[in-house]
Residue frames as a rotation matrix with the C-alpha (Angstrom) as fourth column:
MET 1
-0.272 0.679 -0.682 38.00
-0.878 -0.464 -0.112 11.13
-0.393 0.568 0.723 38.52
ASP 2
-0.996 -0.076 -0.054 36.87
-0.091 0.910 0.405 7.51
0.019 0.408 -0.913 38.30
GLY 3
-0.444 0.894 -0.060 33.22
-0.080 0.027 0.996 8.36
0.892 0.448 0.059 38.42
PHE 4
-0.210 0.343 -0.915 32.78
0.907 0.418 -0.051 7.95
0.365 -0.841 -0.399 42.17
VAL 5
-0.245 0.207 0.947 31.06
-0.300 -0.945 0.129 10.72
0.922 -0.253 0.294 44.31
SER 6
-0.991 -0.116 -0.067 30.74
0.033 0.269 -0.963 10.82
0.129 -0.956 -0.262 48.09
TYR 7
-0.296 0.924 -0.243 27.27
0.934 0.333 0.130 10.25
0.201 -0.188 -0.961 49.57
LYS 8
-0.153 0.176 -0.973 27.42
0.581 -0.780 -0.232 13.69
-0.799 -0.601 0.017 50.97
GLU 9
-0.816 -0.218 -0.536 27.95
-0.270 -0.675 0.686 15.30
-0.512 0.705 0.492 47.54
LEU 10
-0.847 0.527 0.070 25.33
0.375 0.500 0.780 13.07
0.376 0.687 -0.621 46.01
LEU 11
-0.111 0.863 -0.493 22.71
0.986 0.033 -0.164 14.15
-0.126 -0.504 -0.854 48.55
GLN 12
-0.355 -0.112 -0.928 23.67
0.166 -0.985 0.056 17.86
-0.920 -0.134 0.368 48.04
ALA 13
-0.949 -0.032 -0.315 23.08
-0.293 -0.290 0.911 17.55
-0.120 0.957 0.266 44.35
ILE 14
-0.588 0.802 -0.106 19.79
0.712 0.575 0.404 15.68
0.385 0.162 -0.909 44.86
HIS 15
-0.125 0.545 -0.829 18.51
0.805 -0.433 -0.406 18.38
-0.580 -0.718 -0.384 47.29
GLU 16
-0.792 -0.210 -0.574 19.11
-0.081 -0.895 0.439 21.05
-0.605 0.394 0.692 44.62
GLU 17
-0.899 0.436 0.050 16.32
0.178 0.257 0.950 19.49
0.401 0.863 -0.308 42.57
PRO 18
-0.451 0.758 0.471 12.83
-0.869 -0.494 -0.037 20.88
0.205 -0.426 0.881 43.25
GLY 19
0.506 0.858 -0.084 10.76
-0.781 0.498 0.376 18.34
0.365 -0.125 0.923 45.27
TRP 20
0.543 -0.323 -0.775 13.70
0.167 0.946 -0.277 16.17
0.823 0.021 0.568 46.27
HIS 21
-0.143 -0.513 0.846 14.86
-0.674 -0.576 -0.463 17.91
0.725 -0.636 -0.263 49.45
TYR 22
0.645 0.502 0.577 13.42
-0.764 0.407 0.501 15.10
0.017 -0.764 0.646 51.57
VAL 23
0.711 -0.343 -0.614 15.95
-0.016 0.865 -0.502 12.44
0.703 0.366 0.609 50.27
ARG 24
0.565 -0.558 0.608 18.23
-0.781 -0.124 0.612 10.98
-0.266 -0.821 -0.506 52.93
GLN 25
-0.507 -0.847 -0.160 20.94
-0.861 0.492 0.127 8.33
-0.028 0.202 -0.979 53.07
SER 26
-0.490 0.432 0.757 18.34
-0.185 0.798 -0.574 5.79
-0.852 -0.421 -0.311 54.06
ASN 27
0.595 0.737 -0.321 16.47
-0.404 -0.071 -0.912 6.48
-0.695 0.672 0.256 50.80
VAL 28
0.150 -0.654 -0.741 19.65
-0.967 0.059 -0.248 5.81
0.206 0.754 -0.624 48.80
ASN 29
-0.735 -0.439 0.517 20.19
-0.582 0.799 -0.149 2.55
-0.348 -0.410 -0.843 50.72
GLU 30
0.106 0.884 0.455 16.65
-0.190 0.467 -0.864 1.44
-0.976 0.006 0.217 49.70
VAL 31
0.662 0.074 -0.746 17.52
-0.731 -0.152 -0.665 2.04
-0.163 0.986 -0.046 46.05
LEU 32
-0.253 -0.928 -0.272 20.67
-0.944 0.298 -0.141 -0.11
0.212 0.221 -0.952 46.45
LEU 33
-0.736 0.056 0.675 18.61
-0.299 0.867 -0.398 -2.94
-0.607 -0.495 -0.622 47.79
GLY 34
0.247 0.968 -0.035 16.02
-0.379 0.063 -0.923 -2.73
-0.892 0.241 0.383 45.05
LYS 35
0.642 0.133 0.755 15.75
0.495 0.680 -0.541 -3.97
-0.585 0.721 0.371 41.52
ASP 36
0.907 -0.328 0.265 17.99
0.077 -0.490 -0.868 -1.23
0.414 0.808 -0.419 40.13
ARG 37
0.767 -0.624 0.145 20.97
-0.214 -0.036 0.976 -2.04
-0.604 -0.780 -0.161 42.49
SER 38
0.310 -0.648 0.696 22.96
0.777 0.594 0.207 -3.44
-0.548 0.477 0.688 39.48
LEU 39
0.710 -0.026 0.703 23.15
0.505 -0.676 -0.536 0.04
0.490 0.736 -0.467 38.04
PHE 40
0.703 -0.391 0.594 25.39
-0.581 -0.797 0.164 1.33
0.409 -0.461 -0.787 40.86
GLN 41
0.160 -0.716 -0.679 28.62
0.504 0.651 -0.568 0.42
0.849 -0.251 0.465 42.48
PRO 42
0.831 0.174 0.528 28.53
-0.291 -0.672 0.681 1.49
0.473 -0.720 -0.508 46.16
GLU 43
-0.201 -0.891 -0.406 31.47
0.335 0.327 -0.884 1.72
0.920 -0.314 0.233 48.51
GLU 44
-0.341 0.111 -0.934 31.80
0.940 0.056 -0.336 2.62
0.014 -0.992 -0.123 52.21
LYS 45
-0.206 0.186 -0.961 31.59
0.410 -0.875 -0.257 6.49
-0.888 -0.447 0.104 51.69
ARG 46
-0.505 0.022 -0.863 31.06
-0.672 -0.637 0.377 6.88
-0.541 0.771 0.337 47.93
ILE 47
0.120 0.625 0.771 29.13
0.318 0.712 -0.626 5.58
-0.941 0.320 -0.113 45.02
ARG 48
-0.651 -0.256 -0.715 29.14
-0.542 -0.502 0.673 5.64
-0.531 0.826 0.189 41.16
VAL 49
0.569 0.816 -0.104 26.86
-0.564 0.295 -0.771 4.74
-0.598 0.498 0.628 38.33
LEU 50
-0.172 -0.689 0.704 28.20
0.206 0.674 0.710 1.83
-0.963 0.267 0.026 36.26
ASP 51
0.021 0.243 0.970 26.38
0.990 0.129 -0.053 2.71
-0.138 0.962 -0.238 33.03
ARG 52
-0.071 -0.103 -0.992 27.80
0.254 -0.964 0.082 6.19
-0.965 -0.246 0.095 32.45
GLN 53
0.736 0.494 0.462 26.79
0.581 -0.113 -0.806 8.30
-0.346 0.862 -0.370 29.46
TRP 54
0.859 -0.501 0.109 29.80
-0.384 -0.770 -0.510 10.60
0.339 0.396 -0.853 29.55
GLN 55
0.580 -0.776 -0.248 33.47
0.802 0.493 0.337 9.71
-0.139 -0.394 0.908 29.85
MET 56
0.873 -0.345 -0.344 36.18
-0.276 -0.932 0.234 12.13
-0.402 -0.109 -0.909 30.59
ASP 57
0.720 -0.631 0.288 39.16
0.648 0.464 -0.604 12.05
0.248 0.622 0.743 28.26
LEU 58
0.808 -0.464 -0.363 42.24
-0.051 -0.669 0.741 13.47
-0.587 -0.581 -0.564 29.97
ALA 59
-0.002 -0.844 0.536 44.45
0.662 0.401 0.633 12.42
-0.750 0.356 0.558 27.09
HIS 60
-0.473 -0.029 0.881 43.03
0.827 -0.360 0.432 14.94
0.305 0.932 0.194 24.59
PRO 61
-0.653 0.191 -0.733 42.46
0.299 -0.824 -0.481 18.54
-0.696 -0.533 0.481 25.58
SER 62
0.328 0.933 0.148 39.46
0.644 -0.106 -0.758 20.32
-0.692 0.344 -0.635 24.15
ASP 63
-0.541 -0.508 0.671 39.94
0.841 -0.302 0.449 22.02
-0.026 0.807 0.590 20.79
MET 64
-0.232 0.588 0.775 36.85
0.312 -0.709 0.632 24.26
0.921 0.388 -0.019 21.05
LEU 65
-0.422 0.017 -0.906 36.66
0.905 -0.048 -0.423 26.48
-0.050 -0.999 0.004 24.02
PRO 66
0.671 0.680 0.296 34.45
0.673 -0.726 0.142 29.48
0.311 0.104 -0.945 24.81
LYS 67
0.006 -0.725 0.689 36.33
0.137 -0.682 -0.718 32.78
0.991 0.099 0.095 25.22
LEU 68
-0.465 -0.106 0.879 34.94
-0.739 -0.500 -0.451 33.11
0.487 -0.860 0.154 28.72
LEU 69
-0.068 0.377 -0.924 34.29
0.364 0.871 0.329 30.50
0.929 -0.314 -0.196 31.43
PHE 70
0.242 0.280 0.929 33.17
-0.700 -0.613 0.367 30.76
0.672 -0.739 0.048 35.04
THR 71
-0.199 -0.291 -0.936 34.39
0.431 0.832 -0.350 28.96
0.880 -0.473 -0.040 38.25
PRO 72
0.788 0.442 0.430 33.25
-0.221 -0.448 0.866 29.47
0.575 -0.777 -0.256 41.92
ILE 73
-0.368 -0.832 -0.416 35.70
0.276 0.329 -0.903 29.71
0.888 -0.447 0.108 44.85
ARG 74
0.285 0.404 -0.869 35.23
0.944 0.037 0.327 29.99
0.164 -0.914 -0.371 48.61
ARG 75
0.895 0.234 0.379 35.24
0.172 -0.966 0.191 33.47
0.411 -0.106 -0.905 50.02
LYS 76
0.803 -0.596 -0.007 38.19
-0.103 -0.150 0.983 32.91
-0.588 -0.788 -0.182 52.18
ALA 77
0.137 -0.707 0.694 40.23
0.765 0.520 0.380 31.80
-0.630 0.478 0.612 49.13
HIS 78
0.818 0.427 0.386 39.42
0.571 -0.519 -0.637 34.85
-0.072 0.741 -0.668 47.10
PRO 79
0.778 -0.568 -0.270 42.36
-0.500 -0.819 0.283 37.18
-0.381 -0.085 -0.920 48.04
VAL 80
-0.029 -0.909 0.417 44.94
-0.251 0.410 0.877 34.50
-0.968 -0.079 -0.240 47.45
VAL 81
0.130 0.176 0.976 43.47
0.755 0.620 -0.213 33.41
-0.642 0.765 -0.052 44.16
MET 82
0.959 0.269 0.088 43.34
0.264 -0.737 -0.622 36.89
-0.102 0.620 -0.778 42.78
GLU 83
0.555 -0.823 -0.125 47.11
-0.747 -0.559 0.360 37.27
-0.366 -0.106 -0.924 43.56
LYS 84
-0.369 -0.870 0.326 48.49
-0.647 0.493 0.582 33.84
-0.667 0.003 -0.745 42.87
GLY 85
-0.435 0.305 -0.847 45.91
-0.789 0.324 0.522 32.10
0.434 0.895 0.100 40.53
LEU 86
0.542 0.755 0.368 44.11
-0.828 0.555 0.081 28.88
-0.143 -0.349 0.926 40.78
LYS 87
-0.553 -0.684 -0.475 45.58
-0.708 0.687 -0.166 25.47
0.440 0.245 -0.864 41.39
SER 88
0.504 0.833 -0.227 43.73
-0.570 0.518 0.637 22.28
0.649 -0.192 0.736 41.87
ALA 89
0.279 -0.349 0.895 44.46
-0.792 0.443 0.420 19.81
-0.542 -0.826 -0.153 44.71
GLU 90
-0.738 -0.638 -0.220 46.44
-0.654 0.595 0.467 16.60
-0.167 0.488 -0.856 43.67
GLY 91
-0.897 0.358 0.261 44.11
0.376 0.926 0.021 14.20
-0.234 0.117 -0.965 41.85
LYS 92
0.122 0.970 -0.213 41.37
0.668 -0.239 -0.705 16.77
-0.734 -0.056 -0.677 41.34
HIS 93
-0.575 -0.206 0.792 40.44
0.784 -0.417 0.460 19.39
0.235 0.885 0.401 38.74
ILE 94
-0.780 0.385 -0.493 39.10
-0.127 -0.869 -0.478 22.92
-0.613 -0.310 0.727 38.69
VAL 95
-0.285 0.793 0.538 35.50
0.890 0.428 -0.158 22.88
-0.356 0.434 -0.828 37.38
LEU 96
-0.806 0.030 -0.592 34.34
-0.148 -0.977 0.153 25.54
-0.574 0.211 0.792 34.93
SER 97
-0.232 0.754 0.614 31.32
0.894 0.414 -0.170 26.27
-0.382 0.510 -0.770 32.89
SER 98
-0.887 -0.019 0.461 29.94
0.278 -0.820 0.501 28.93
0.368 0.573 0.733 30.54
ASP 99
0.139 0.990 -0.027 26.63
0.318 -0.018 0.948 28.66
0.938 -0.141 -0.317 32.41
GLN 100
-0.596 -0.446 0.668 26.84
-0.388 -0.568 -0.726 30.93
0.703 -0.692 0.166 35.49
ASP 101
0.288 0.784 0.550 23.77
-0.921 0.069 0.384 29.44
0.263 -0.617 0.742 37.19
MET 102
0.797 -0.067 -0.600 25.19
0.047 0.998 -0.049 25.93
0.602 0.011 0.799 36.85
ILE 103
-0.117 -0.969 -0.219 28.54
0.360 0.164 -0.919 26.79
0.926 -0.186 0.329 38.17
LEU 104
-0.419 0.129 0.899 27.08
-0.704 -0.672 -0.231 28.81
0.574 -0.730 0.372 41.10
ARG 105
0.671 0.740 0.048 24.98
-0.653 0.560 0.509 25.83
0.350 -0.373 0.860 41.98
ILE 106
0.520 -0.609 -0.599 28.12
0.387 0.793 -0.471 23.77
0.762 0.013 0.648 42.11
GLY 107
-0.459 -0.797 0.393 29.99
0.069 -0.473 -0.879 26.29
0.886 -0.376 0.272 44.14
LYS 108
0.032 0.596 0.802 27.13
-0.855 -0.399 0.331 26.51
0.518 -0.696 0.497 46.85
ARG 109
0.751 0.242 -0.614 27.88
0.013 0.925 0.381 22.98
0.660 -0.294 0.691 47.77
ARG 110
-0.045 -0.864 -0.502 31.08
0.872 0.211 -0.442 24.22
0.488 -0.458 0.743 49.54
ASP 111
-0.888 -0.236 -0.396 30.20
0.399 -0.823 -0.404 27.80
-0.231 -0.516 0.825 50.28
GLN 112
0.023 1.000 -0.001 26.73
0.863 -0.020 -0.505 29.37
-0.505 0.010 -0.863 50.54
SER 113
0.897 0.216 -0.385 27.98
0.003 -0.875 -0.485 32.56
-0.441 0.434 -0.786 48.98
PRO 114
0.205 -0.878 0.433 30.81
0.806 0.403 0.434 31.61
-0.555 0.260 0.790 46.71
VAL 115
0.034 -0.279 -0.960 32.84
-0.374 -0.894 0.247 34.24
-0.927 0.351 -0.135 44.67
LEU 116
0.756 0.272 0.596 32.28
0.450 0.445 -0.774 33.86
-0.476 0.853 0.214 40.94
LEU 117
-0.100 -0.860 -0.501 35.38
-0.159 -0.483 0.861 34.32
-0.982 0.166 -0.089 38.84
GLU 118
0.915 0.298 -0.271 35.62
-0.280 -0.014 -0.960 34.93
-0.290 0.955 0.071 35.12
ILE 119
0.079 -0.902 0.424 38.31
0.120 0.431 0.894 32.91
-0.990 -0.020 0.142 33.31
LEU 120
0.373 -0.040 -0.927 39.77
-0.834 -0.453 -0.316 34.06
-0.407 0.891 -0.203 30.05
ALA 121
0.501 -0.039 0.865 39.79
-0.116 0.987 0.111 30.53
-0.858 -0.156 0.490 28.77
SER 122
0.925 -0.101 0.366 40.71
0.380 0.266 -0.886 30.94
-0.008 0.959 0.284 25.16
SER 123
0.574 -0.764 0.295 43.60
-0.632 -0.642 -0.434 33.29
0.521 0.063 -0.851 26.01
ALA 124
0.263 -0.530 0.806 44.85
-0.802 0.344 0.488 30.75
-0.536 -0.775 -0.334 28.53
GLN 125
0.707 0.092 0.701 44.49
0.181 0.935 -0.305 27.90
-0.683 0.343 0.645 26.13
SER 126
0.945 -0.291 0.148 46.49
0.064 -0.279 -0.958 29.80
0.321 0.915 -0.245 23.57
LYS 127
0.305 -0.841 0.446 49.35
-0.897 -0.411 -0.161 29.93
0.319 -0.351 -0.880 26.07
GLY 128
-0.461 -0.485 -0.743 49.46
-0.362 0.867 -0.342 26.15
0.810 0.111 -0.575 26.50
ILE 129
-0.723 0.301 0.621 47.04
-0.609 0.145 -0.780 25.77
-0.325 -0.943 0.079 29.41
PRO 130
-0.842 0.412 -0.347 44.96
0.032 0.681 0.731 22.54
0.538 0.605 -0.587 28.60
PHE 131
-0.384 0.851 0.358 41.19
-0.861 -0.191 -0.471 22.37
-0.333 -0.489 0.806 29.22
TYR 132
-0.992 0.114 -0.054 39.19
0.087 0.928 0.362 19.11
0.092 0.354 -0.931 29.09
THR 133
-0.467 0.884 -0.021 35.63
-0.748 -0.382 0.542 18.71
0.471 0.269 0.840 28.20
PHE 134
-0.949 0.306 -0.079 33.17
0.306 0.827 -0.471 16.73
-0.079 -0.471 -0.879 30.40
ARG 135
0.003 0.971 0.238 29.60
0.998 0.013 -0.065 17.13
-0.066 0.238 -0.969 28.85
ASP 136
0.680 0.371 0.633 28.70
0.467 -0.884 0.016 20.85
0.566 0.284 -0.774 29.61
LEU 137
0.904 -0.398 -0.158 31.59
-0.052 -0.470 0.881 21.38
-0.425 -0.788 -0.446 32.00
PHE 138
0.534 -0.844 -0.049 35.31
-0.094 -0.002 -0.996 22.07
0.840 0.537 -0.080 31.41
LEU 139
0.935 -0.307 -0.178 38.19
0.283 0.340 0.897 20.93
-0.215 -0.889 0.405 33.62
CYS 140
0.498 -0.847 0.184 41.69
-0.077 -0.254 -0.964 22.10
0.864 0.466 -0.192 34.17
THR 141
0.363 -0.376 -0.852 44.46
0.864 0.479 0.157 21.74
0.349 -0.793 0.499 36.86
GLY 142
-0.147 -0.460 -0.876 45.66
0.761 -0.618 0.197 25.35
-0.632 -0.638 0.441 37.08
ILE 143
0.508 0.347 0.788 45.03
0.766 -0.600 -0.230 28.88
0.394 0.721 -0.571 35.88
PRO 144
-0.562 -0.813 -0.150 47.48
0.806 -0.498 -0.322 31.78
0.187 -0.302 0.935 36.31
ALA 145
-0.133 0.540 -0.831 46.20
0.652 -0.584 -0.484 35.03
-0.747 -0.606 -0.274 37.90
GLU 146
-0.776 -0.191 -0.601 46.64
-0.237 -0.795 0.559 36.98
-0.584 0.576 0.572 34.69
TYR 147
-0.856 0.494 -0.151 43.68
0.027 0.336 0.942 34.95
0.516 0.802 -0.301 33.16
ILE 148
-0.298 0.704 -0.645 41.37
0.942 0.326 -0.079 35.47
0.155 -0.631 -0.760 36.09
ALA 149
-0.724 0.179 0.666 38.96
-0.120 -0.984 0.133 38.35
0.679 0.017 0.734 36.55
GLY 150
-0.008 0.734 -0.679 36.71
0.806 0.406 0.430 38.92
0.592 -0.544 -0.595 39.56
PRO 151
0.894 0.424 0.144 35.89
0.252 -0.742 0.621 41.22
0.370 -0.519 -0.771 42.47
GLN 152
0.058 -0.931 0.359 38.87
-0.125 -0.364 -0.923 43.27
0.990 0.009 -0.137 43.55
VAL 153
0.452 -0.081 -0.888 40.57
0.822 0.424 0.380 42.63
0.346 -0.902 0.258 46.82
SER 154
0.983 0.002 0.184 41.29
-0.053 -0.954 0.295 45.63
0.177 -0.300 -0.938 48.94
LYS 155
0.247 -0.966 0.073 44.96
-0.314 -0.151 -0.938 46.83
0.917 0.209 -0.340 49.23
GLU 156
0.045 -0.255 0.966 44.85
-0.993 -0.121 0.014 46.30
0.113 -0.959 -0.258 53.03
VAL 157
0.804 0.331 0.494 43.91
-0.400 0.916 0.037 42.64
-0.440 -0.227 0.869 52.68
LEU 158
0.859 -0.500 -0.109 46.66
0.172 0.483 -0.859 41.98
0.482 0.719 0.501 50.18
GLU 159
0.032 -0.875 0.484 49.33
-0.580 -0.410 -0.704 43.75
0.814 -0.258 -0.520 52.31
GLY 160
0.299 0.150 0.942 48.16
-0.922 0.298 0.245 41.71
-0.244 -0.943 0.227 55.35
LEU 161
0.986 0.125 0.107 48.57
-0.087 0.948 -0.307 38.49
-0.140 0.293 0.946 53.29
ARG 162
0.550 -0.835 0.035 52.06
0.042 -0.014 -0.999 39.45
0.834 0.551 0.027 52.23
ALA 163
-0.001 -0.464 0.886 53.04
-0.868 -0.440 -0.231 40.38
0.497 -0.769 -0.402 55.78
ALA 164
0.584 0.294 0.757 51.82
-0.680 0.686 0.258 37.07
-0.443 -0.665 0.601 57.08
ALA 165
0.946 -0.304 -0.114 53.72
0.154 0.728 -0.668 35.22
0.286 0.615 0.735 54.33
VAL 166
0.204 -0.937 0.284 56.99
-0.292 -0.335 -0.896 37.03
0.935 0.100 -0.341 55.27
ALA 167
0.111 -0.067 0.992 56.47
-0.989 -0.106 0.104 36.39
0.099 -0.992 -0.078 59.00
LYS 168
0.910 0.331 0.249 56.00
-0.342 0.940 0.003 32.74
-0.233 -0.088 0.968 58.24
LYS 169
0.750 -0.658 -0.065 59.29
0.338 0.465 -0.818 32.47
0.569 0.592 0.571 56.45
GLU 170
0.456 -0.611 0.648 61.29
-0.715 -0.684 -0.142 34.35
0.530 -0.399 -0.749 59.11
VAL 171
0.258 -0.475 -0.841 64.08
0.359 0.856 -0.373 32.21
0.897 -0.206 0.391 60.66
ILE 172
0.991 0.080 -0.111 64.64
0.130 -0.278 0.952 32.41
0.045 -0.957 -0.286 64.39
LYS 173
0.403 -0.892 0.203 67.96
-0.396 -0.370 -0.841 34.13
0.825 0.259 -0.502 64.90
PRO 174
0.187 -0.415 -0.890 70.50
0.689 0.701 -0.182 32.35
0.700 -0.580 0.418 67.19
LYS 175
0.949 0.112 -0.296 70.97
0.311 -0.510 0.802 33.89
-0.061 -0.853 -0.519 70.66
PRO 176
0.545 -0.786 0.291 74.11
-0.343 -0.526 -0.779 36.27
0.765 0.325 -0.556 70.61
ALA 177
0.082 -0.658 -0.749 77.19
0.695 0.576 -0.430 35.14
0.714 -0.485 0.505 72.62
ASP 178
0.859 0.269 -0.435 78.07
0.512 -0.438 0.739 36.67
0.008 -0.858 -0.514 75.92
PHE 179
-0.022 -0.923 -0.384 81.29
0.559 -0.330 0.760 38.18
-0.829 -0.198 0.524 74.57
THR 180
0.529 0.211 -0.822 82.03
-0.262 -0.881 -0.395 41.13
-0.807 0.425 -0.411 72.32
PRO 181
0.972 -0.213 0.102 83.29
0.171 0.338 -0.925 40.86
0.162 0.917 0.365 68.73
GLY 182
0.323 -0.937 0.136 87.10
-0.522 -0.296 -0.800 40.38
0.789 0.187 -0.585 68.63
THR 183
-0.249 -0.413 0.876 87.18
-0.961 0.218 -0.171 38.31
-0.120 -0.884 -0.451 71.78
PHE 184
0.004 0.234 -0.972 86.87
-0.380 0.900 0.214 34.63
0.925 0.368 0.092 72.38
PRO 185
0.769 0.405 0.494 85.93
-0.597 0.179 0.782 32.53
0.229 -0.897 0.379 75.38
LEU 186
-0.348 -0.937 -0.006 88.71
-0.839 0.314 -0.444 30.78
0.418 -0.150 -0.896 77.37
ASP 187
0.841 0.481 -0.247 88.49
-0.381 0.852 0.360 27.08
0.383 -0.208 0.900 78.20
PRO 188
0.227 -0.850 0.475 91.26
-0.951 -0.088 0.297 26.23
-0.210 -0.519 -0.828 80.69
SER 189
0.417 -0.007 0.909 90.78
-0.191 0.977 0.095 22.48
-0.889 -0.213 0.406 80.12
ARG 190
0.885 -0.082 0.458 92.03
0.455 0.364 -0.813 22.91
-0.101 0.928 0.360 76.50
ASP 191
0.686 -0.726 -0.054 95.26
-0.724 -0.688 0.055 24.77
-0.077 0.001 -0.997 77.43
THR 192
0.814 -0.400 -0.422 98.26
0.110 0.818 -0.564 22.76
0.571 0.413 0.710 76.13
ASP 193
-0.241 -0.907 0.344 100.69
-0.303 -0.267 -0.915 24.36
0.922 -0.325 -0.211 78.50
LEU 194
0.292 0.366 -0.884 100.49
0.558 0.685 0.468 22.11
0.777 -0.630 -0.004 81.58
LYS 195
-0.606 -0.606 -0.516 102.62
0.776 -0.308 -0.550 24.43
0.174 -0.733 0.657 83.73
ARG 196
-0.886 0.299 0.354 100.28
-0.271 -0.954 0.129 27.34
0.376 0.018 0.926 83.11
ARG 197
0.100 0.943 -0.316 97.24
-0.167 0.329 0.929 25.19
0.981 -0.040 0.191 83.73
ALA 198
0.201 -0.044 -0.979 98.85
0.763 0.634 0.129 24.18
0.615 -0.772 0.161 87.07
LYS 199
-0.797 -0.537 0.278 99.92
0.313 -0.759 -0.571 27.68
0.517 -0.368 0.773 88.11
GLY 200
-0.611 0.501 0.613 97.92
-0.707 -0.694 -0.138 28.90
0.356 -0.518 0.778 91.04
LYS 201
0.472 0.785 -0.401 96.41
-0.548 0.617 0.564 25.56
0.691 -0.047 0.722 91.60
LYS 202
-0.071 -0.462 0.884 97.23
-0.987 0.158 0.004 23.90
-0.141 -0.873 -0.467 94.96
ARG 203
-0.433 -0.225 -0.873 98.31
-0.525 0.850 0.041 20.30
0.733 0.476 -0.486 94.70
LYS 204
0.619 0.728 -0.295 96.55
-0.226 0.525 0.821 17.53
0.752 -0.441 0.489 96.45
GLY 205
0.514 -0.316 -0.798 97.81
0.769 0.582 0.265 16.95
0.381 -0.749 0.542 100.01
TRP 206
-0.148 -0.683 0.716 99.27
0.251 -0.726 -0.640 20.43
0.957 0.085 0.279 100.54
LYS 207
0.567 0.411 0.714 97.52
-0.561 -0.442 0.700 20.91
0.603 -0.797 -0.021 103.85
GLU 208
0.966 -0.174 -0.188 99.28
0.252 0.780 0.572 17.82
0.047 -0.601 0.798 105.37
GLU 209
0.137 -0.965 0.223 102.72
0.837 -0.007 -0.547 19.00
0.529 0.261 0.807 104.15
ALA 210
0.046 -0.045 0.998 102.12
-0.142 -0.989 -0.038 22.45
0.989 -0.140 -0.052 105.66
ARG 211
0.908 0.303 0.289 101.37
-0.333 0.102 0.937 20.93
0.254 -0.948 0.194 109.07
LYS 212
0.707 -0.677 -0.205 104.69
0.701 0.709 0.077 18.98
0.093 -0.198 0.976 108.98
VAL 213
-0.084 -0.761 0.643 106.72
0.542 -0.577 -0.611 22.11
0.836 0.297 0.461 108.18
ARG 214
0.305 0.311 0.900 105.15
-0.437 -0.794 0.423 24.04
0.846 -0.523 -0.106 111.02
LYS 215
0.996 0.081 -0.043 105.76
-0.016 0.623 0.782 21.17
0.090 -0.778 0.621 113.50
HIS 216
0.413 -0.910 -0.042 109.34
0.865 0.407 -0.294 20.89
0.284 0.085 0.955 112.48
LYS 217
-0.113 -0.502 0.857 110.08
0.183 -0.859 -0.479 24.64
0.977 0.103 0.189 113.03
ARG 218
0.676 0.419 0.606 108.62
-0.509 -0.330 0.795 24.54
0.533 -0.846 -0.010 116.52
ARG 219
0.868 -0.457 -0.194 111.17
0.491 0.733 0.470 21.94
-0.072 -0.504 0.861 117.46
């Protein structure tokens, strides 16, 4: 959260404004070559404004918070969020607002039909969950499921998710041995009784000795 935004996100935001849908990357590059280029700091895939009017203070959580805030999520994340809550990716924050239209506009940048969730912000804050103010938006890193309200997820979908989680954790069982309980495999090479190991085993050169015995008997 150092003020940078990707060019893709920048263009998405610009296209949301009436009459600005024509803007492309080439138009942004023209601005960066013009007289106002000193106002921006471009990088390979992102850009930021140097003269920012709002600064985000992550050292001091907001004292005044609406009772209810809204945040959008992707449709495919909806079942998991309703069961396990919201958690932001490392280095990022969950974005919330009391303005439903504004937050839906932000959500549509990732999903054309996002699911809108209601967050019991003041209740969550009273339990020690910090929220930070950034102009008209609020940010946080995680919200337990008990403070989230939204469209219900069907029982079948939830059971399917639980079954998939159990299957994922299953450990492959080792292949059973070829002997029954109470028995053990024999390894002759490990027998300490040399006589027993040699029993039944014909020594080297026995054929030659047998021939000599037979020849002697014929004489």
